[in-house]
N, C-alpha and C positions, 0 to 999 in steps of 0.2 A: 122673413125668409121669401123670396120672389115667387111667384107662381110657376114660372118656368123650372126654377131651380128645385121646388117641391114636386113637381110632376115628372122631373127627371129622376129625383130620388125615389118617388115611389114607383117608378118604371122599374128601377133597378131592383128593388125590394119584392116587386109582385112576380117577376120571373127569374128562374134559377140563374145562376152566373155561368155564361157560356165564355170559355177561355180560347181564346184565336192563337193558335201556335202555328208557327211557320217551321216547316222542318226541312232539313237538306239530307241528302244522302251522301255521307261521308264515306270515302274509301281508305282503307289501309295502306294503299300504296298509291303512287302518284305516277302517272305518264309524264315523262319529262322530255322536252325537245329543246336543244340549244342550237342555233343555226345563225350562220353570218353569210355575208355575201361571198367568202371565200371557201366556207366549208359548213357541213352539218356534221355536228359532233355527237350529238344525240338525237333520235328520232322516236319518240312516244315509248323511251325506254324507263322500265320501273326502277325507280331510285330511292333511298330513303330519305335524304335530306339535300337541299342546296342551299348555300349562303351567296348572296348577291350584294354588290355595291351600289347604292341609289343616291339620288340627291337627297333624299330625305333620311338617309342614314342606311347602313349596310343591316340587313337582315337576313335571318334563317328561315327557310320554307320547310315545314314538315307535310305529310299527306293530308292533316286535316286542317290546314291553314285557311283562315277566310279569303274569299275572293279578294284579289288587289290587282292594282295595275300600278305600275311605278317606272320612272325613268332612271336607265342605268348611268352611272357615271363611271369614267374611266376606273378600272381596277380589276380584281380577280374574282371571278366566280368559282367557287369551291363545290364540287359534286362530290357526295357520299353515296357509292353504290352499294347497292345489295349486298353483293358478295364481300364488301369491307374495304375497296379500294377508293382512294380519294384522287380525285382528277382536278387539277387547277388550270384554270383557262382565263387569259388575259383578254377581257373585252375593252374596246375603245369608247363605246357608249351604245344606245338601243333602249329596249324596253324588255320589262318582265310582267308577265301577266300569269296571275292564279286564278283559275276558273272553278266554277260551283262545284263541277264534277272531279276535282282534286287534280285536274290536270295543269301542267305548269309549261309557259313558253318564254324563253330567252331569247329574243331576237336581237342580235348584235349589228352594228355597222361592220366591225371587223373583230375578228377573235383568233388567238393562238394560244396552244399549250404553252404553260409557264416554262416548261423544259425544254422548249425550242428557242426561248429569248435568250439573245446575247447581250450580257452585262455592258460590255464595252461599246457596242452599237448602240445600246439604248442611252447610255450616257453621252455618247457623241450625238445622238437624236435631239437630247435634251439641250445640249450646248447649242446647236444650229437653231433650234426652236427659240432660244434665248436670244441670240443675235437677230433673229427675225423680229422678234417682239421690240428690242430696243431699236432697231431701225425701221418698224412700219410706219408709214407716214398718215395714212388715213383711216378712219373709224373701223372700216371693213377690214382693212389689213391687220389693224391691232386686235379685232377681235379674232381673227383666223389665228393669228400668231399667238394669241393667248389660250385659244383652245388647243392648240399643238403643243404648248409649254404643259398645259394640265394633263395631256395624253402621255407626254414624255416622261413627266415626275412619275406618273402613276407606272409608266413601263420600266423605269429604274427601279422602283421600289419593289415592283413584281420579280424583277430579274435578280434582286440581292437574295 
């Protein structure tokens, strides 16, 4: 056994074990904010749970969730309010942040209540986006059209 290893071992035996524990203050509620350029849906409201669509997979957030940062993909954010109401809001893109103090922010590029979506208008939007994609000539045009198709597909799915 090397001298350094033996010294380290003796040092740990000679003094009492000290355990370092990092603690976080967890809350039983979470302050939730959902805002988009077109509307603020929740502003530090206390809720039970929120489910979000992200590029790393859809996930639910409860008050004791670990701090997280994720990129939203087009889809439906489902909010479970304390009183039992469930609200569904379509988001086109954005970010979700879960902070150490149990607060959660969803910042969306654009957001609309699912009940306000018109199925036929969503299908028409998808058809137009697919036409744009098939006729796109440059890389930038193709990328923009592909994003429009992805958002329109999510809109159609949310409106059904």
